[in-house]
N, C-alpha and C positions, 0 to 999 in steps of 0.2 A: 460505579453505581453504589448506592447505599442499599441496605437490606430492608425487608419489611419490618424486621424488629425495630430498626431505628425509626422507620416511618410511623410505626404504631406508638412508640415512645413519645415522638415529637407531637403527634396528634393529641395524646393524652395530656401532655404538659400544656399544649396550647388551649385545650378546653378547660382544664382544671387549674391552670395557673401555677403548677408546681415548679416551673422553670424560674419563677420570680419575675423576670422581664424577658422580652423577646431578644434573641440572640442572632447574630449574623454568622453564617458559616464561612470560614476562611477560604481563600483561594479565588482565582478568577473564573473557574469553571465549577459551579455548584453541583453537588451530586444529585442524581435523579432519584426517583422513588422515595422521596422524603417530603414531609411538610416543611415549608421554608418560612419559619416565623421571621418577619422583618420589622424593624422599628420605623420604617418610612412608608408614606403614602397610604397608611391605614390598613395594610394587609398584615394579618397575624396568623391565619391558618389557611392560606392558599395552598392547594395541594398540587404539586408538580410531579409528573411521572412520564415515562415514555408512553406515547399512544400510537404515533405513526409507525408503520412498518410494512411487512409482507407476510403472507401465510406460508407455512412450511408443511411439507407432507408428513412429518412425524415429529415427535417431541423434540423441542419445546412447543412446536405447533405454530409459532409466530416469531418473527425476527424483528426486533425494534431497530430498524436501520434508520439512517439519517438522510441518505441521498437517494433521489429518484430521477431518472432521466426524463426530460421534457417529452410529453406525448405518451408516457406510460402510466399505469395505474398507481394510485397511492391508496394504501389500506390503513385501517386503524383498528385497534382492539384494546381492551383492558383486561388485566389479570385480577379478577376480583379477590383472589386469595392474597394478593399483596395490598390491594386498596380495600381492606376489610371494612372501612367505614362507608364505602360506596355500595349501597344495597342494590341487588338486581332490580332492573327496571328499565324504563324508557326515558331518554334524555334528548335534549337538543345539542348537537354537535356543530361547532363553528370552526371554519378554517379562516384564519385572520392574518393580516399582514404582521410580520414579525416585529415585536418590540422588546427591548431590554426591560429588566425589572424597574429601573428608574424612569422608563418612558411610560409605563402603564400608570394610569390614574385610578384612584379609587372610584368604584361604581362606573367604570367606563363602559360605554356602549359597545357591544360586540358587533362588528361589521363584517359579514362573511364575504370574502373575496369572490366566491362562486355566485353571489347574488342573493342567496338565502341560506339559512341554516338547514341542517339535516336531522330528521328524527331517527334515532338509532336505539336499538334494544340490546342492552347488555344483561343478559339473563343466564348465560351459559356457565357451566361449571369449569370450563377450560378456556384458556386465552384463544385457542383455535376456534371454538364455537362462538366466540364473541366478535370474530373478525367481520369488518364491513369495508366496502369500497367507498372512499370519500372523495376520489377524483378519478376520472377516466382519461386522463391525459390532457386536460383542458388548461391547467395552471401554467402561467408563463414562467420561463426562466431567463427572460430578456432583461439582463442587468448591465447592459452596455458593454463595457470592456471586462467586466467580471463574468464568471461562468454560471452563477446560480442566484436565485432569489430565495430568501428564507420565509417560511410561514410558521405560524403557531397553530396549535389545535387546542380548543377549549371545549370541555364538557360542562355545559351550563346546568349545574346541579339543581339550583333553585328555580330555573326557568324564567328568570327575569330579564334575559337578554343583555346582561351586563356582567362584567368580570367582578365578582364579589367573593368575600370570604366563603370557603367551603367549595368553590368551583375547582375543577381539575384542569390543569394546563400542561401541554407539552411545549416547552419553550420557556419563556420568561426570564431565563438566566442570560449567560454571556452568548449562548448560541441559540438559534431558532429550534422549533420542534422538528422541522425537517426542511430540506433544501430541494428545489426543483432545479436540475442541472442541464445546461445546454449540452448537446452532443459535441464534445470537444474536437471532433474531426471536422465539423462544419466551419466555414469561413466566418471570421468575425465581422463586425459591423463597418470596418474601415476599408476604403480602397487602398491600394498599395502601389509603390513606385520601386522599380528595380533599376539599378545603375551600376556600371563598372567604373572603378577609379584606381588610381595608383597613389601609393604613399611613399614618403621618404623615411629613412631611419630603420629600414630593414635590409636584409641581405640582397645584394644586387641580383636581379633576375627573378626576384620573388615579391615584387612590389604590388601585384594585382589584388584587388579586393572587389567582391560582388556585394553590393549593399541593397537592403530592403528596408523600407520604412513607410508609415502611413502617408497617404497623399495629402492629408490635412495637418501635417506635423506642425506647421507654423502656428496652428491654433491650439496645440496640445502643450502640456507641460513637459517635465523631464521623464523619459521613458527608459525602462530597463534595456540592457544591451545583451544580446546573445551572439557569441562568437563561435564559428563553425570551422574546424580544422580537418581537412580531408586526409584520405589515406594514400598509400603508395600506389602510383599509377592512376590515381583518381584526379579530379579537377575541381577547382573551387567554384565553378559554375554549375556543379551537379546537385545543388541542394535547394533548387527553387521551390520544391513542395514544402520545405520547412520555412524558407525565407518569407515567402508570400503569406504563409499561414500565420506565422508569428507576427508579421507586420500588420495583418488585418485585425489582430487582437491588441495592438498597441505596444509593440516592441520594436526595437531597432535591431537588425540582424546584419552581421558582417561575417561573410565567408571569405577566407583569405587563401592565397596560394601558399602551399606548405612544402617545406624542404624535407621530404621524407626519405629520399634515396640514401643519404648517408646513414640514416637511422633515427632512433627515438630522440637522441640528444638534440639533433639539429631541428627535428619537428617541434620539440617542446620550446626551443629557443624561438622558432618562428611564431608560435602562438603567443609567447610573451611579448615579442617585439612588435607584432602586428596589433595586438591590443593597445600597446603603448602609443604606437604611431597613429592609429585610428583616432584615439582620444586626444592626441596632440594636434590633430589636423582638422578638427571639427569646424573651425572658422573658415576653412577653404574648401572642404570636400563638397562636391556638387553644388558649388556656389555658396557654401556656408549655411545651407538650409537646416543642417542638423545642429548647428551651434546653439547651445542653451537648451537642447531637447534630449540629451542623453544623460541618464542618471549614472554618474561614474561609480556610485556606491552599490549599484545593482548589476552585477555581471554574471552571466552563466556561460560556461564553456561546454561545447559539444564537440566530440571527436569521432572519427571513424577509422578503424583499423590501426595503422601506425599513428595516425592523428589521435585516436582514442587513447592509446598508451601515452602519446605525447602530451595531452592535456593534463594527465595525472603527473607526468614527470615535470611539467611546467609548474603545477602547484607545489610539488615537492621542492623545486628550486626556490620558489618564493618562501616556503616554510623554512628552508635551510639558509636563506639569505644569499644564495648564489646568484639571484637576479634581483635587482632593486629598481622597480619601475619609477618612471618620472611622473606619470599621470594617473596612477591608481595604486592600490596596495593590496595585500592578501586578504584583508577583511572585506574588500569589495567583491571578491569572488564568492558568490552565494551557493554555488553548487556545480557539479560536473555530471555529464552524461556521456558514457563511453559506449560506442557502437562497435561490437565485435573487436575488442582491442587485442592487439598482440601483447605478449609478455616477454620482451627481450631482456628487460632489466630486473634486478633483484628488488625485494620489497624495501630496501634502503633507498632506491631511486624511483621506483614506480609505486608511489605510496600516497593515497588520498588523505591520510591523516584524519582529521576530524571534520573535514568539509563534507556536506551531504553529497552522496555519490549514487549514481544510477547506472546499471549495466543493461545493455542490449545483447542478446545472443540469438543467433539463427541456427537451428538444428541442422539445416541443410548446408550450412556454410562449408564451402570446399576450399577455402583459403585458411582462415583462422578456424580450423575444422573442429577443434576440441578432442581430437583423437589422442590417445594415451601415448602415442609415439614421441611426442615432443611437448614440453611444458611451454614452449613459445605460443602454442595455441590453446592454452588453458585459460579461456576467457574469465572463468569464475574467480581466478586468483586475486584480481584487483578488487573485486567485491569483498572478498574475505579480509583483505588488508584494511578496508575502510573502517575507521573507528567511530565515525559519526553516524547520523542517519543514513540508512542504505536501503536501496530498492533494486529490483531486477525485473526484466521482462524477457521471457524466453519464448521464441516463436518456432513451432514446428514448420518445416517446409520453407523457411526463409533462407536465401542464399546471401553470400557476402555482398554481391552487387545489387541485391534487391533494396538495400537501404538508401541508395542514391538514385538520381534520376538521369544518369548519363547515358542510358541505353546500353546496348551490348549484352554480354553474357550476365546471367544472374549469379555466376560462379557458385553453382549449387550441385549437390548430389543427394540422392535419396528420393523416396516416393512422395507423392502428393505435395508437390512444391506449390508455393503461393507466389503470385506475380508481384510487380511493383505497385500496381494500383492498390492491391489488398494490403501489402506491407506499409505503404505510405499512409493509408487510412489509420492503420494500428499505431504507427509512429505518432501521428498527430493526436490520436485519442489519449495517449499516455504522456507524451512530451509537453503538451500544453498544460494539463494539470500539474505536471512536475514543475514547470516554470512558475506557475502560480504558487506552488508550495514553497519553492526556493525564495521567491521574491516577496510574497504576501502572507505566508503561513497558510492561508486558504483551507480552513477546516471543511469547507463545503465540497472539496474535491478529494478529501483523503480516502474515502471509500472507493473511489475509482481506482486507486492505486493498490488496493489489496482484496477487494471482494472478488470472488472467483468468476471468471468470465462466463461460465456456464449459466449463472443465475442473474447476472448484472449486465444488461445490454441496453443500448439506446433504442429508440423507437424503430429506427432502420438498423437492424442488428448487424454486427460484424460477424457475418455467418458464412459458412461454406464448408464442404466436406473436408477440406484441408487446413482450416484455420483452427489452431489450438494455441491458446495464450495462457501462459503460466507466470505468476507474479510472486515475488517475495517482498516483504515489507517489515523493516525493523527500525523503529524510532528509538535511537539510543540516547536521545536528549530529553526523553520523558521519563517519568518515574517507572522503574523496572525492578523486579525481584527475581533473580535466577532461581530456578528449580534444579536444572541441570543444563549447563552449556558445555560439559565434558572437557573443560580446559584445566580443571583443578581436581585434586584427589584422584589421580589417574588409575585407579583400580575400578573394575566394572561394578563392584558392589557398593560404591560410595558416590554420591552425587557431588557436583561441584560446590554445593553449599553445605556438604557435610552429612546429608541424610543418607539413610540406607536405601539401596536399590535392590530389588528382588526380581527373579525371573521364574516364570513357569512357561517355557516356550521351547521350540525346537533348537534354536541356537541364537546366540547374541555375542557380538564382538564390539568392544570400544577400541577406537584407534584413530589414526590420522586419515583424513579424508582424501587419500591419494591411491589411485590404482598402482599396484607395485610393479607392473610390467609395462610393455609397450603396446598392449592391445586390450580389446574388450572381450576376448574369448572367455566363456565361462570356465571357472575353475573352482572346485569345491573348497580349495585351500586359500582362496583370495576373497575374503569377506568384503573388501572395499573395491571390488571390480566395478569399473565405470565412474569411480570418483575422481574428479579433476579439480578439487577445491583446495589442494595443498600440494607442495613439493618438498623435497629434501631441504631441511633448514626452516620449514614453515609448518609448524605442527598444529594446524587447524583440525580439530578432532570432532568425532561424533560417534554415533551408535548404529550398528545394523542388527536387524532381527529378522527371523523368518518363522513362519508357522504353517502347519498343514493339518491341524486338527481343531476340534471345538474347544472353546474356553481356554485359551492360552493368553498370557498377559505379562506385562512389564509394570513394575510398581515403584514409584518414587515416594519415599517418606518426606513429609514436611516437618522440618525440625521444630521442636518446642520454641516458642517465641516468634515463629513466622507463620503460625497456623491461622491467624485471623486474615482471611483473604477477602473479607466482605466489602472492602473499599477499593479493591482492584477492579478495573473494567473488563479486562481480557485475560484469558488463559491462552497463550499462543505458543506455536512451535513451528519448526521447519520439518518437512518430510519429503522423501523421494522414493520412488520405486527403484529397485536395483536391476540394472539392465542385464539381459541375457540369462538371468537365473531361471531355473525350471519352474519355480513358483510364480515368476512374472510372466513367462511365456505361456504358461498353462491357461491363463485367463487374462487376455489383453483387454484392459478396461480400467476405469477409475477404481482405485483401491480405497475401501472404507473399513472403518472400525469404530469402536465406542471409546469415549473418554469418560472415565468415571471418577467422581470425587467421593471419598469416605470421611466422615467426621469421627471424632473421638468416641462417639456412642455407638459406632458401627452402622450409622445410616448412610445410605448410598444414593447417588443420583448420577444417571448416565445420559450422555448425548452422543449420538452417531454423527460423525463428521459429514456424512452424506446428507444429513437433514438440511444443511444450508445450501446445497447445490454442488454437484460434482463430488470430487474426492481427490486422492493423489493420482495424478495423471500417469498413464503408461508411458514408457520410453518411446521416443520417436523411432519408427521402424526402419532404420537405415542399416544397410550392411556395409562391411568394410571394417578396417581397424581390427583385424582378426577374423575368426569365424563366428557365425551366428548372426542374429538380427537384433538390433536395438543400439541406440547411440548413448552418449554419456548421460549419467544421472543428473537430474536438475531438481533442486529443492523448491518446494512451494510453501507459502506461509498459510497456516490455519489459525484463525482467531475466533475463539468462542467466548461470548459475553459471560462473565462469571455469574451474573444474576440469572441467566437462563437456567441454571441448575436448580433454582428455587421455583421455577414456573409451576403454576397450578397447585401451589401449596405443598410441593415436594418436600418431604421431611429430610432436611439436611441443614446443618448448622455451619454456615460459611465462616463463622468466627472461630471454628474448632476443627479445621480440615487437617487430617493427619496424613492423607496419602492422595496422590493422583495416580490412576492406573489406566493404561491402554489395554483394552480387551479385544482379542482377535478371534477369528473363527467364523464358521458359517452362521452361527446364531447371532453374531454381532456385526456382520458386514461380509467382507470378502472371505471366501472359504480358505484360500491360501494366499500367501504373499511373501515377499521379500522387501524390506523397507529400510531406509536410512532415516535417522532422527537427529535433530540438533536444536539448540537454543530453546529449550522448554523453559518458559518464564511467565510471570505475571506482569501486566503493563497497565498503565493509565495513559491512553493515547496511542 
């Protein structure tokens, strides 16, 4: 987002003509909070800014989010300190069908999708006091095979019922003002067919495939393909919950018999050859009904357990040229999702490289358990090896067997376990948006993959005393600027981009994210206790800190030349509580603290991470793997919109930020804590 300074300057130029002629801002996604002078269709000072969002319990008081689940409230507000040309007063607000800038016509009539416009009063001194509800869950998200419908919000400043110069709009650019999103765990609009077939060209005895596709596929075009590779001791017919779900949303799914007993190499080969054989047999499978209806250029691999490591090894074989397919190539693989993967092989063999990668981990898993006793069960390792966009979903109470539908044991240990029905709904909720992200880009579902579960729920919540969902989200293919990823300048007082790091805190340690012994037992001399993100030879690094008194902090200097952060969208980082540490066990609950920006003039603005809902989750309270209670550490992603630091006219110059500070203690959040930190950065997207 751009800053109010830019908005004010653009407005001045638009009114007084000092720009000479209208300019087009470059890029496919135009910044928000700015006047958009355009040379086409007669608009010269249409004001675009974020309007749709949700109220917050504390500063910044309102969050300008983009996605809302169908059946839930949509709110709106304006920050009059930013829109200083908009005087306090009463206006007509319209919610209209989304249009791009080129689709809007001059003086176009505003047709409210709710039936009529809404009179709103924006007279408050704060964005929180200006918040109004603009929909109570009535707006449709029925977009056919897509998951959301986009809407724009217009404040009709002159009251003429038309979009004219001087009006305020949320939308108008490449994306709508907001999306209303279907609950992705609900079935799609298509009926489905399931059938078992056999193929040739794979290892003898492993020819079986379980297929799922829409029952009207003959009337559809080419659909993306999802391939499922099961784990050791599992069966290829145990993934109906995914097969039918994806097929109902317009995908073709093939779950194949997997050669897992010898190990990962054979499992990976089975994924490769079954994908090849399936694509080569479309003319005959199930009477040839799929022929011409599978998009070979759009393939996603999902694996479970040994199959989960197998799909990563399969991709690595394509990358290294060890397998050359006949009917597809490496560029056709758009993404991977590994469910509770084993880690038998080194990073040279089990390596996602730059393909988008997603990880599922169950904290109750009693097979790929995550205990520090063996790196074979370090599920997070594959995630850390991924060089492209990467995501993770961590479920308290989910066992190894909860992810399939084959019945029998959940293969689980620990308290408050969740059953298959609960686990499968969560899987659908995140796998469907993930597939849309891999295949379509799908900006409408990105917030589903990173907003905290505590505050972002469908109309029928994924709720229960045992359901805890944690997510990480790191888009490495978008613009990013590292503040500290702890991989370079490996002394604790220098950040990875060369800035100074200072501490006023009980203790701080920078090092490899690897528990140094075979258990999770607390030890005062093991600052990385509970970390399972690295092993010998793989030096993925981070920082651990703990505090037990008021006003403690860690501060990162922003180097000269990097201090203008006004055009960055998010300040983002990963954080985790440290298991079994006395500061963690003292207060079992979400950990919160403040993130502070300071500019070169000494002005400060702070936001508590708890303002957006939740915090850093406490460890799953499982025993074993040594003495004490608490399982392995798991990172969560926190994303704070940079523009939020300027809310309500907060005095801070985002073009001259000299430091980012995390401030801890009872006056700023949790009174005590022990936390790991990684990947502090600025991002666009």
